[in-house]
N, C-alpha and C positions, 0 to 999 in steps of 0.2 A: 135641319130642324123644320124649315118650311115645307120641304118635301114630305117629311114624316108626318106632319100635321095636316097636310092638304092632299098631296098626290096619292100617297099610299092608302089613306082611308077611302078616297074616291075610287081607286082601282079595286079595293076590296068590296066596296058597295056594288060597283058595276058587275064584278065577277060573281058575287053571291046572288045578286038579283037575276042575272042571266041564267045561272045554273039552278035557281030555285031551291037552294039549300037553306034550311031553317038556320037561324042564328046560332042556336045551341049546338046543333049538329056540326055546323061549320067550325065552331070553336073547338069542339072535341076532335074533329078530323085534323085540324091544323096542329094542335098541341100534342096529340097522341098520348100514350101512357108510358112509353119506354123510360123517359127521363124521370117523371114523377115516381114511378114504381121501382125502377132498377137503381137509380142514382140518388134521387132526392129523399126518398123515404128512409133508406138506411142512413143517409147523412143526418137528417133531422133527428132520428132516434139516437144517434151517437152524440149529437149536440145536447139533447135534453138529458141523456143519461150521464154523460161524463163531461160536464162543463169545466170542472176543475182540471181534469187531465188535459183538456184542449188548451186551457190557459197556460199550463206548464209547458206543453209542446211549443206553443207560439212564443212564450217567453224564452225558452231555451234556443229556439231558432233565431230570435232577434239578437240574443247575446252572442251566438256563434257568428252570425253574419256581420254584426257591428264590429267585431274584431277584424273582419276583412276590409272594412272601410279604410283602415290605416295602411293597407297594402296597395291602395289605388295609386297608380302612376299616371303621369300626364304625357301626352304625345302631341307635340306641336309641329314636328317636321313632316311635311307632306309626303316625303318619299316613303315613309312608313305606311302611307295610305294604300300603297300598291302591294300586291302579292310578290313574294321573292322571285318568281319566274317571269314577272311582267317585264317587257323590254325596258321600260323607263327605270325600273328598280335595278335591273342588271347594269344599265349604263351608269347609273349613279354609283353603284358599288365599285365599278371599274374606275371611275373618276376618284373616288376616295382612296382606293388602294394604290393606284399608279400615278395619279396626277395631283395629289394634294387636296382633293375634295372639290366641291363646286359651290360651297356656301361662302359668299363674299363678305368680307369685313373691311372697314375703312377707318382710318384715323385722319381727321381733317385738321390742317394747320392754317391759321389766319395770321397774317403779318407780312413783312417784307420778305418775299421768297428768295431774294438774292443776298439776304443777310447771312453771313457765314454761321452765326450763332443759331439761326433758325434751321438751316440746312443740316448742321451738325446734330442738333437736337432731333431732327427728323430721322437722321441716320441711326442715332442711338435708339430711338423708339422702334424702328424697324428691327434692330437687333434684339430688343427686348421682346417684341412680338414673336420672333423666331425661337425664343427660348421656350415657348409653349410647344409641347410635342405634336399638337394638332395644327400648328401653323408652319408650313414648310416653305411657302412662297410669298414674298412681298415685293412690291414695286413702287418706286417714288422718284421724283425728280432728283432727290439727293443721291439715289443709286446711280442715275445717269451721269450726274456731275462727278461722282467718285470714279466711275468707269472711264470717263473722258480724261480725268486727271491721271489715272493709271496708264492710259494710252500715251500720255505725254511724259511717261517715265517719272512721274512725281508721286507714285504710290496710290493705292486704292483707298482714297480718303477724300473728304470734302476740304478744300483749301481754306486756310485762315484768312487769306487776302480777298477782299471783295472784288478788286479789279480782275484778279485771275478768274473768279467765279463768273464775272460778266463775260470774259473772253470765252470760257468754256460754254456758257449759256448761248452765246452767239452761234457756236457750232451746232447746237441742238435745235435752234429755231427752224421751223418748217418740217420737223419730223412729225410723222402721223401720231406718235405716241404722246406728244406733248399736251394736246388739248384734253387728253384723258387724265392727266396728272396735275395740271395747273390751269387757272383761268386766264383770260386775256389780259387782265389788269395786274397780274402777278402778285396778288395779295391773298390768294387762297390756293393751297395745294393739298394733295391727299396721298396717303399711303394706302395702297390697295393690297389686300391679301386674300388668301383662300383658307377656309377652315375645313379640316378633314373629318371632323366628327359630327354626327347628327344626334348624339346623346344629349339630353336636356341638362344633365349635370355638368358635362364638359362646357356647354354653352353658358351656363350660369357662372362657371368658374372663370372663363375668359372674359366675360362681360364685367364681372366684379373686379377682376385683375386690371383690365385696361381702364375702367372708369377711375379706379384708385390712382393709377399711374398718371393719367392725363390731368386729374385734379391736383396732383402734387407738382407737376412740371409746367402747368400753364402759368403765364405771367401776363402783365398788362400789354406787353409788346408782342407776345407770342401766345395766342389762344389755341388750345387743343381740345378736340372733342372726338368721342368714339361713337361709331354707328356701324350699321351693317346688319345682316340677317341674324346672327347670334343674338344681338341686342333686341331685335324685333321679336324673335322667338321667345326670349325670356319674358318680355312684356306680355306677349300673348299667353304664355304659360301662367303668369300671375293673374292675368285677366280671367282665364278659364276657371281658376280656383275661386277667385272672388265672385264671379258671376254665378258659379254653381251654387254656392251657399246663399248669397244674397237673393238671387231670384227664387230659390227654393223656399227660403223663409218667407219672402213676400207672398209667394203663391199660396203657401199653407195658411198664412193669416187671412188672405183674401177669400180662400175657399171656406175657411172656418167661419168668417163673418157672413158670407152669403148663405151657407147651409144653415147656420143658426137662425138667420132671419127667415129663411124659407120654412124651417121646422118650428119656428117661434119658441125655440128653447136652446139656450147656450149649452146646456148639459148634453142634449142630443146632438148638437153640432160638434161638440168635442168628441163624443163617442163615434160619430160617423167619420170624422176626420182622422181619428186615431188609428183606425184600421188601414187607411191609405198611407199614413205616416209609417206604420209598421211595415207595410209593403215596400215603401221607398227605402227604409233602412236595410231591409233584406236585399233589395235590388242593388244598392250601393255596395253592400258587403259581397254580393255575388260578383260584381265587377272586380273587386280587389282579389277575391279568391280565384277567379277564373283568369286573372291576368289581362283583363280588358281595360285599356288605358282610357283616361279622360281626354277627349279631343273635341274638335269643333262640332262633331255630330253627336257623340255620346253625352256631351254636356247638356243636351236638350232633353234627355230621356226622363230625368226625374220630374221635371215640370210637366212634361207630356203625360207621364204615368199618373201624376196627381190629378190632372184634369180629366183623364179618361177613367181612372179608378174610382173617383168619388161618385161616379154615376151609379156603380153597383151598390155602394153604401146607401145612396139616396133611395134606390129601389127598395132595399131591405127595410130601412128604418121608417119610410113612409108607409110601407105595407104593414109593418108592426103597429104603427100609430093608428092606422085605420081599423085594424082588428081589435085593438084594445078599446078604441072609442066606440066600437060596435058592441062592446060588452064581453069580449072573450077574455079568459084568463091568460096571463102572460105566456105560459107554456103552450097553450093551444094557439095563441096569437102567433108565436114563433113558428109552430108547426104549419099553420095555414099560410104564413108569409113565405116560408121556404118552398112549400109545395106549389104555390101559385106564382111566385116571382122567380123561383130558382131556374125554371126552364129558360126564361128569357135571358137571365144572367149567363147561364152556361152557353147558350147559343151565341150570345154576343161575344163572350170570351173567345170561343172557338173561331168565330168569323174574323174578329179583329186580329187575333194572334196569327191566323193563317195568312191574312193579308200582309202583315208586317214581316212574317217569316219568308215571304218571297224575296225580300232584300238579301237573304243569304246567298242568292245566286248573283249578286252584284260583284263586279271586279274591284270595287272600292271597299277596303277593309272596314273603315268606320261605318259605312252604310250596312255592312253585314252585322256588325256589332249593334248598331242602332235597332235593326229589325229584331234581332235576338232579344235584346234587353226590353224592348216594348212588349214582346210576347211574354217574357218572363214576368214583367210587371202586371200584365193583364191577368195572367193565371193567378198570380199572388193576390191581386185585388179581388178577383172573383171568389177565390177560396176564402179570403178574409171576410168578404161580405156574407158568405154562407156559413162560416164557422166562428170566426173571432167576434164579429159584430153581434150575432145572437147570444154568444156567451157573455159579452159585456152587457147586453140588455138584461139578461137573466140576473147577473150580479148586481146591476143597478137596481133592479126591481127588489132583490133581496135586501139591499141596503135601505131602500125606501120603506119596506115593510118593517125592518128592524127599528129604524128611526121612528116610524109611526107607533110601533109597539111601545118603545121607550117613552114616547111622548104621552101615550095613553096611560102608561103606568104612573108617570109623574102626576098626571091630572087626577088619577084615582087617589093617589096619596094625598094630594092637596085637598081633595074633598073630605 
């Protein structure tokens, strides 16, 4: 903003003064006639001739894309952020296929770790975890005790006698694995496992399943809790959905308030904001129909699109306001606005879209999607500012004339 208001005008003034180009000629040379004559003039003629048809097209498009919103999926596992041929993705696929996955999950036990009841409950919990098709490997101190007991020809199980557990425990002390499974005070232990799926639904299922299990089997003496990356991913997934809608609603309200104050009209603020909201609905529907998941990058797109897209609506509605205040009829005001402001809007759409489309060359998939979606939103916002917004202004003006006519008729009747 500061550069646009200071540096750019200064450079233009220096350049024009040094070249000795008259102001009107310089303006004509910069803007040219291609966009106004070849693009904007046909566009404004279509808007003025067929406002009703344009509203039908926009309405049908919104309905179509709104249906796609319900198809949006979330993606919270970072392995999907890499392309299938990327070495990291290949290594992760190998771990999932051959070694039970790489996503860690843990069940923490608090209590007396040498208590037979706790260790037996830990062993049963590990067996319960392995009942899930995506949990193939678990490890805990209860496993080690059962293995040592089996080595003593007493069976692969946790003994019922505390004294025998203490004897087996003595044989395990000093092993490198022990600090990974129990703490030094022997009042906290963990079952560690690996989860083989990165699908959000599988993670939600195992998280809900284990949380229900630990709530049912926890006691005052033995406290159990479930944690690990599946639980973290589920929380992140829920946060993505909440933040998407809460931040978007808040942003719309803030933009509506600021634009209404700037235009000194709530009605014009609603009209300006509605075009951007329509673009955002189309953007979200495009995500669902195109199979682009909601992740930590694409969750930002809607708010970014709102902030960038409202700029085009402000250009159009302020231009229309100035034309009508200068005495122009509504249709002529719209024509003048599109022909004078349209070039700047189209050039801005093209430059911003091109800049963000460079992200398509990124190796990170969410960044590719982010660049594409911002470009789509810019094209939609620019198109809305040059078609939908003028149509809404025309319809609003018709309603105003109709209400004025009715009011005049009532006044005549009263007289």
